[in-house]
VOLOVEX-585530 format. One line per field, with one value per atom (N, C-alpha, C, CB): residue in one letter; y, z, x. Coordinates in steps of 0.02 Angstrom, whole numbers, always signed. Glycine has a CB too. Example, Ala and Ser with C-alpha at 12.3 -4.5 7.8 and 13.67 -1.06 7.14 Angstrom:
code = (a|a|a|a|s|s|s|s);
y = (-284|-225|-165|-224|-112|-53|+2|-30);
z = (+390|+390|+390|+452|+354|+357|+394|+286);
x = (+660|+615|+660|+565|+642|+684|+645|+704);
# end
This chain:
code = (m|m|m|m|c|c|c|c|q|q|q|q|s|s|s|s|a|a|a|a|q|q|q|q|t|t|t|t|k|k|k|k|m|m|m|m|e|e|e|e|i|i|i|i|h|h|h|h|d|d|d|d|v|v|v|v|y|y|y|y|h|h|h|h|m|m|m|m|t|t|t|t|m|m|m|m|k|k|k|k|k|k|k|k|q|q|q|q|q|q|q|q|y|y|y|y|l|l|l|l|h|h|h|h|v|v|v|v|k|k|k|k|y|y|y|y|i|i|i|i|g|g|g|g|s|s|s|s|n|n|n|n|g|g|g|g|l|l|l|l|y|y|y|y|f|f|f|f|d|d|d|d|p|p|p|p|d|d|d|d|i|i|i|i|l|l|l|l|g|g|g|g|l|l|l|l|k|k|k|k|i|i|i|i|s|s|s|s|t|t|t|t|q|q|q|q|s|s|s|s|d|d|d|d|v|v|v|v|s|s|s|s|e|e|e|e|k|k|k|k|m|m|m|m|e|e|e|e|q|q|q|q|a|a|a|a|k|k|k|k|n|n|n|n|y|y|y|y|m|m|m|m|l|l|l|l|q|q|q|q|n|n|n|n|w|w|w|w|d|d|d|d|k|k|k|k|a|a|a|a|i|i|i|i|s|s|s|s|v|v|v|v|k|k|k|k|d|d|d|d|i|i|i|i|s|s|s|s|s|s|s|s|h|h|h|h|v|v|v|v|s|s|s|s|i|i|i|i|c|c|c|c|e|e|e|e|s|s|s|s|r|r|r|r|f|f|f|f|y|y|y|y|y|y|y|y|f|f|f|f|f|f|f|f|k|k|k|k|i|i|i|i|f|f|f|f|f|f|f|f|s|s|s|s|c|c|c|c|s|s|s|s|p|p|p|p|h|h|h|h|e|e|e|e|y|y|y|y|m|m|m|m|t|t|t|t|d|d|d|d|l|l|l|l|k|k|k|k|l|l|l|l|k|k|k|k|k|k|k|k|a|a|a|a|l|l|l|l|d|d|d|d|l|l|l|l|k|k|k|k|k|k|k|k|e|e|e|e|h|h|h|h|n|n|n|n|y|y|y|y|s|s|s|s|w|w|w|w|t|t|t|t|e|e|e|e|i|i|i|i|a|a|a|a|e|e|e|e|m|m|m|m|c|c|c|c|c|c|c|c|y|y|y|y|t|t|t|t|d|d|d|d|v|v|v|v|s|s|s|s|a|a|a|a|f|f|f|f|s|s|s|s|h|h|h|h|q|q|q|q|f|f|f|f|k|k|k|k|k|k|k|k|k|k|k|k|y|y|y|y|g|g|g|g|v|v|v|v|s|s|s|s|p|p|p|p|k|k|k|k|d|d|d|d|f|f|f|f|r|r|r|r|k|k|k|k);
y = (-227|-198|-122|-223|-89|-15|+16|+10|+79|+116|+130|+181|+138|+157|+231|+137|+252|+321|+357|+331|+323|+355|+377|+304|+335|+354|+414|+295|+420|+477|+543|+466|+544|+602|+642|+581|+610|+644|+692|+592|+686|+730|+795|+692|+853|+913|+944|+963|+943|+975|+932|+1050|+923|+888|+930|+817|+939|+975|+928|+1035|+935|+890|+929|+831|+923|+957|+911|+976|+933|+891|+893|+914|+838|+830|+875|+758|+879|+911|+989|+883|+1014|+1083|+1120|+1094|+1083|+1111|+1158|+1145|+1138|+1180|+1144|+1195|+1180|+1150|+1131|+1197|+1072|+1047|+1046|+974|+1083|+1087|+1041|+1160|+990|+944|+960|+869|+978|+997|+948|+1065|+925|+882|+926|+832|+913|+957|+911|+995|+909|+871|+804|+908|+785|+720|+714|+702|+774|+774|+745|+842|+740|+708|+759|+657|+739|+775|+826|+726|+881|+926|+934|+992|+918|+928|+988|+861|+1035|+1089|+1064|+1145|+1059|+1031|+1073|+1024|+1139|+1180|+1162|+1253|+1148|+1133|+1060|+1140|+1016|+949|+937|+908|+979|+972|+909|+972|+893|+838|+855|+799|+809|+818|+800|+774|+769|+752|+816|+695|+836|+898|+895|+939|+838|+834|+774|+830|+778|+723|+658|+739|+663|+602|+567|+619|+605|+577|+539|+632|+569|+537|+475|+588|+485|+430|+371|+455|+386|+334|+298|+365|+334|+303|+258|+357|+280|+243|+177|+289|+181|+120|+74|+136|+102|+62|+26|+106|+62|+32|-23|+83|-11|-64|-124|-38|-116|-173|-210|-149|-172|-204|-248|-152|-222|-264|-326|-221|-317|-373|-427|-350|-406|-453|-484|-421|-455|-479|-495|-429|-514|-527|-586|-541|-631|-690|-679|-747|-616|-601|-554|-567|-553|-509|-443|-538|-398|-332|-279|-315|-230|-177|-114|-161|-66|-4|+33|+39|+24|+53|+21|+44|-43|-77|-47|-158|-42|-18|+56|-26|+98|+167|+176|+205|+136|+138|+117|+95|+69|+46|+101|-11|+143|+197|+261|+205|+262|+326|+381|+351|+366|+418|+402|+421|+454|+442|+405|+513|+368|+324|+359|+288|+417|+452|+482|+508|+506|+536|+481|+577|+425|+368|+345|+311|+338|+317|+364|+313|+427|+480|+479|+550|+475|+471|+406|+477|+351|+287|+292|+230|+321|+325|+368|+354|+422|+465|+426|+530|+390|+360|+294|+344|+258|+192|+189|+138|+240|+245|+192|+237|+169|+126|+132|+54|+103|+106|+53|+98|+58|+6|-61|+24|-60|-124|-155|-113|-113|-140|-169|-86|-135|-159|-226|-109|-230|-294|-348|-287|-335|-389|-412|-365|-367|-384|-426|-322|-407|-444|-513|-407|-521|-586|-633|-578|-603|-645|-664|-609|-625|-644|-702|-581|-694|-742|-809|-717|-805|-863|-902|-843|-864|-897|-931|-847|-895|-924|-988|-873|-989|-1048|-1107|-1030|-1091|-1144|-1173|-1116|-1129|-1151|-1191|-1089|-1172|-1204|-1266|-1152|-1269|-1323|-1354|-1299|-1405|-1441|-1426|-1516|-1365|-1346|-1340|-1277|-1353|-1342|-1265|-1383|-1244|-1173|-1149|-1160|-1197|-1181|-1172|-1238|-1212|-1205|-1137|-1264|-1124|-1061|-998|-1060|-1003|-947|-934|-962|-991|-984|-957|-1051|-976|-952|-876|-991|-854|-783|-743|-776|-773|-744|-726|-679|-765|-760|-807|-776|-783|-824|-855|-783|-825|-846|-862|-789|-926|-951|-920|-1029|-904|-874|-803|-875|-769|-700|-702|-666|-753|-763|-779|-822|-826|-844|-783|-897|-742|-684|-636|-648|-623|-576|-606|-562|-671|-702|-697|-774|-711|-706|-633|-735|-587|-515|-494|-472|-521|-503|-541|-517|-608|-647|-670|-706|-658|-674|-743|-661|-784|-856|-870|-908|-916|-939|-980|-979|-986|-1027|-1098|-1029|-1128|-1199|-1208|-1228|-1155|-1157|-1135|-1112|-1112|-1089|-1148|-1046|-1141|-1192|-1169|-1208|-1215|-1195|-1173|-1253);
z = (-1782|-1839|-1834|-1905|-1874|-1874|-1889|-1924|-1868|-1881|-1954|-1840|-1983|-2053|-2061|-2079|-2122|-2137|-2122|-2211|-2128|-2115|-2040|-2132|-1997|-1924|-1910|-1879|-1949|-1937|-1958|-1974|-1998|-2024|-1965|-2077|-1908|-1851|-1818|-1800|-1829|-1802|-1847|-1799|-1816|-1856|-1874|-1819|-1828|-1843|-1811|-1815|-1847|-1822|-1837|-1856|-1788|-1799|-1789|-1750|-1832|-1828|-1844|-1877|-1804|-1813|-1855|-1744|-1913|-1953|-1923|-2027|-1930|-1898|-1931|-1901|-1997|-2031|-2030|-2104|-2047|-2057|-1994|-2118|-1945|-1886|-1902|-1847|-1951|-1969|-1946|-2046|-1935|-1917|-1979|-1872|-1983|-2040|-2015|-2065|-2049|-2033|-2079|-2039|-2051|-2089|-2071|-2074|-2118|-2105|-2136|-2130|-2098|-2123|-2146|-2068|-2208|-2237|-2252|-2303|-2206|-2217|-2246|-2258|-2293|-2321|-2378|-2345|-2398|-2448|-2423|-2472|-2357|-2328|-2309|-2376|-2315|-2291|-2347|-2271|-2328|-2372|-2345|-2380|-2383|-2359|-2400|-2368|-2368|-2402|-2435|-2355|-2501|-2537|-2530|-2612|-2518|-2509|-2445|-2509|-2390|-2327|-2333|-2268|-2364|-2369|-2414|-2391|-2465|-2515|-2557|-2483|-2571|-2611|-2678|-2575|-2722|-2786|-2779|-2841|-2725|-2711|-2688|-2658|-2722|-2707|-2679|-2767|-2686|-2664|-2619|-2724|-2584|-2539|-2576|-2500|-2634|-2673|-2694|-2735|-2710|-2730|-2670|-2757|-2611|-2552|-2534|-2490|-2534|-2515|-2565|-2516|-2628|-2679|-2667|-2749|-2651|-2639|-2577|-2632|-2525|-2463|-2477|-2404|-2519|-2538|-2577|-2577|-2624|-2664|-2616|-2714|-2566|-2521|-2480|-2476|-2458|-2420|-2463|-2393|-2524|-2571|-2583|-2638|-2593|-2602|-2544|-2612|-2486|-2424|-2421|-2358|-2439|-2439|-2489|-2454|-2547|-2599|-2582|-2667|-2540|-2526|-2454|-2547|-2418|-2346|-2332|-2314|-2383|-2376|-2399|-2415|-2410|-2431|-2378|-2503|-2379|-2331|-2366|-2311|-2359|-2390|-2333|-2429|-2352|-2304|-2318|-2308|-2271|-2281|-2345|-2217|-2352|-2413|-2477|-2410|-2480|-2538|-2551|-2527|-2497|-2507|-2529|-2441|-2496|-2517|-2588|-2469|-2609|-2680|-2724|-2692|-2706|-2747|-2760|-2713|-2711|-2718|-2734|-2654|-2746|-2766|-2718|-2831|-2653|-2602|-2560|-2556|-2541|-2501|-2435|-2483|-2408|-2354|-2291|-2339|-2274|-2212|-2223|-2193|-2280|-2294|-2296|-2360|-2328|-2332|-2262|-2374|-2217|-2148|-2112|-2109|-2125|-2092|-2116|-2105|-2183|-2208|-2189|-2283|-2189|-2171|-2100|-2177|-2054|-1985|-1978|-1941|-2019|-2019|-2045|-2065|-2099|-2129|-2092|-2202|-2062|-2031|-1958|-2063|-1927|-1855|-1830|-1817|-1870|-1850|-1900|-1845|-1882|-1930|-1981|-1895|-2038|-2089|-2060|-2149|-2015|-1985|-1943|-1942|-1902|-1860|-1903|-1814|-1958|-2002|-2032|-2057|-2055|-2087|-2037|-2120|-1975|-1925|-1910|-1860|-1901|-1890|-1945|-1881|-2006|-2066|-2065|-2132|-2053|-2053|-1999|-2041|-1940|-1886|-1903|-1818|-1936|-1956|-2009|-1985|-2056|-2106|-2074|-2158|-2024|-1987|-1955|-1936|-1926|-1898|-1952|-1859|-2009|-2065|-2089|-2124|-2094|-2118|-2066|-2127|-2004|-1953|-1956|-1881|-1968|-1967|-2032|-1959|-2087|-2152|-2168|-2209|-2138|-2155|-2091|-2201|-2096|-2040|-2033|-2048|-2049|-2046|-1971|-2086|-1960|-1893|-1885|-1882|-1826|-1813|-1842|-1737|-1844|-1872|-1949|-1855|-1980|-2051|-2065|-2077|-2025|-2032|-2022|-1983|-1973|-1960|-2020|-1897|-2050|-2112|-2171|-2131|-2178|-2233|-2223|-2232|-2161|-2146|-2145|-2076|-2168|-2174|-2106|-2218|-2056|-1993|-1997|-1933|-1991|-1991|-1924|-2011|-1873|-1803|-1775|-1760|-1762|-1735|-1667|-1729|-1628|-1564|-1572|-1521|-1623|-1638|-1658|-1693|-1699|-1719|-1656|-1772|-1616|-1553|-1510|-1513|-1503|-1460|-1488|-1455|-1552|-1583|-1578|-1658|-1586|-1582|-1514|-1603|-1464|-1394|-1376|-1346|-1400|-1388|-1415|-1420|-1474|-1508|-1477|-1585|-1468|-1453|-1379|-1500|-1341|-1272|-1253|-1246|-1301|-1293|-1342|-1303|-1326|-1370|-1425|-1333|-1481|-1536|-1515|-1595|-1477|-1456|-1412|-1421|-1375|-1328|-1364|-1265|-1427|-1465|-1489|-1525|-1482|-1503|-1563|-1449|-1612|-1674|-1653|-1727);
x = (-2527|-2494|-2498|-2525|-2464|-2462|-2529|-2411|-2539|-2600|-2601|-2606|-2660|-2668|-2658|-2737|-2645|-2638|-2706|-2616|-2762|-2828|-2829|-2888|-2804|-2805|-2763|-2779|-2709|-2663|-2695|-2597|-2749|-2781|-2814|-2833|-2823|-2856|-2808|-2882|-2746|-2695|-2692|-2624|-2691|-2693|-2625|-2733|-2579|-2514|-2458|-2512|-2409|-2347|-2287|-2339|-2245|-2183|-2123|-2178|-2078|-2018|-1957|-2024|-1906|-1844|-1799|-1812|-1777|-1733|-1664|-1731|-1629|-1564|-1513|-1542|-1510|-1454|-1463|-1448|-1521|-1527|-1558|-1568|-1578|-1605|-1663|-1552|-1704|-1762|-1825|-1765|-1876|-1936|-1977|-1974|-2002|-2041|-2113|-2016|-2153|-2225|-2263|-2251|-2295|-2334|-2407|-2315|-2446|-2514|-2564|-2526|-2612|-2664|-2723|-2686|-2744|-2794|-2855|-2766|-2902|-2963|-2955|-3007|-3001|-2997|-2944|-3064|-2917|-2864|-2800|-2852|-2791|-2733|-2679|-2706|-2617|-2561|-2538|-2506|-2512|-2476|-2409|-2511|-2357|-2288|-2259|-2245|-2227|-2195|-2131|-2182|-2131|-2072|-2009|-2088|-2016|-1956|-1920|-1975|-1956|-1925|-1896|-1977|-1936|-1914|-1855|-1968|-1848|-1797|-1807|-1728|-1869|-1889|-1919|-1934|-1917|-1952|-2026|-1920|-2044|-2112|-2147|-2116|-2203|-2231|-2301|-2231|-2334|-2403|-2415|-2449|-2468|-2484|-2495|-2545|-2528|-2543|-2478|-2585|-2425|-2362|-2332|-2315|-2334|-2302|-2344|-2297|-2408|-2455|-2446|-2531|-2439|-2428|-2362|-2430|-2310|-2245|-2247|-2191|-2281|-2285|-2328|-2318|-2381|-2417|-2376|-2476|-2333|-2287|-2239|-2248|-2213|-2165|-2197|-2135|-2260|-2296|-2307|-2365|-2328|-2338|-2276|-2366|-2220|-2156|-2137|-2104|-2150|-2135|-2180|-2144|-2246|-2290|-2268|-2361|-2242|-2223|-2158|-2219|-2116|-2047|-2035|-1996|-2091|-2084|-2036|-2153|-2030|-1987|-1914|-2017|-1898|-1829|-1798|-1827|-1732|-1695|-1687|-1623|-1738|-1735|-1720|-1804|-1686|-1668|-1710|-1592|-1707|-1740|-1710|-1733|-1647|-1616|-1644|-1539|-1657|-1683|-1756|-1683|-1795|-1864|-1866|-1905|-1824|-1820|-1794|-1777|-1749|-1727|-1781|-1667|-1821|-1880|-1928|-1917|-1939|-1988|-1953|-2031|-1889|-1852|-1857|-1878|-1846|-1842|-1778|-1911|-1744|-1681|-1705|-1641|-1659|-1672|-1700|-1611|-1670|-1693|-1762|-1643|-1779|-1842|-1894|-1839|-1877|-1922|-1939|-1891|-1889|-1901|-1950|-1834|-1938|-1979|-2052|-1948|-2060|-2129|-2163|-2128|-2130|-2158|-2185|-2105|-2146|-2167|-2232|-2108|-2234|-2296|-2357|-2286|-2348|-2405|-2429|-2387|-2382|-2399|-2387|-2359|-2365|-2353|-2304|-2418|-2259|-2207|-2149|-2232|-2092|-2037|-2047|-1969|-2011|-2013|-1992|-1968|-1940|-1916|-1971|-1850|-2003|-2060|-2114|-2091|-2128|-2181|-2163|-2193|-2102|-2078|-2075|-2010|-2051|-2051|-2122|-2018|-2169|-2237|-2266|-2278|-2251|-2274|-2245|-2255|-2183|-2150|-2180|-2074|-2193|-2221|-2291|-2220|-2329|-2397|-2394|-2435|-2346|-2337|-2315|-2288|-2274|-2253|-2307|-2206|-2355|-2411|-2455|-2451|-2465|-2502|-2468|-2507|-2403|-2365|-2375|-2287|-2374|-2382|-2454|-2366|-2503|-2572|-2588|-2620|-2557|-2574|-2532|-2565|-2472|-2428|-2400|-2373|-2364|-2336|-2262|-2348|-2240|-2168|-2145|-2156|-2082|-2054|-2043|-1985|-2036|-2024|-1955|-2025|-1908|-1843|-1852|-1790|-1890|-1902|-1937|-1945|-1987|-2025|-1981|-2082|-1937|-1889|-1845|-1844|-1823|-1783|-1822|-1753|-1883|-1929|-1940|-2001|-1940|-1951|-1884|-1988|-1832|-1763|-1732|-1766|-1747|-1709|-1652|-1752|-1592|-1531|-1519|-1471|-1549|-1541|-1611|-1505|-1620|-1685|-1700|-1684|-1652|-1664|-1688|-1600|-1666|-1692|-1765|-1650|-1782|-1853|-1893|-1861|-1869|-1903|-1915|-1863|-1865|-1870|-1924|-1800|-1923|-1971|-2041|-1953|-2048|-2114|-2141|-2112|-2103|-2124|-2140|-2069|-2102|-2115|-2183|-2061|-2203|-2264|-2324|-2257|-2317|-2375|-2375|-2377|-2322|-2323|-2303|-2387|-2293|-2271|-2217|-2331|-2174|-2122|-2152|-2071|-2121|-2149|-2164|-2099|-2119|-2133|-2190|-2076|-2208|-2267|-2331|-2255|-2325|-2384|-2427|-2362|-2492|-2539|-2574|-2589|-2585|-2621|-2689|-2625);
# end
């Protein structure tokens, strides 16, 4: 799974060029207080690290509660009231993966839990995890665990 925000605190400076304004965004890690984002450069109403951190936790909790639904990055960003591109950017900083990667990882872990706890078929589990295509589920499963679902042993 993705790295925690705590692990990211070890990094001291990150520079990112925004696509639209071609400006450099300086993100500075300040000791145990966490990240400080310059709100003027970001153009956001979020002004402190705790606000950003709280919104990322809300997003993660929303994903955990809705792992069995087909939610998009737009749905999640709307839930935490951040525009989609900024949400994507912050999520990658905090969790070292994209929201899509996090959700895929979460669904695959839930799939394993379902297989271990119940006698569902892999097709049923794929449907429960909102995969409309069983082969896509199989591909993701094999990519993560190194074996196809049918070759997986409890």
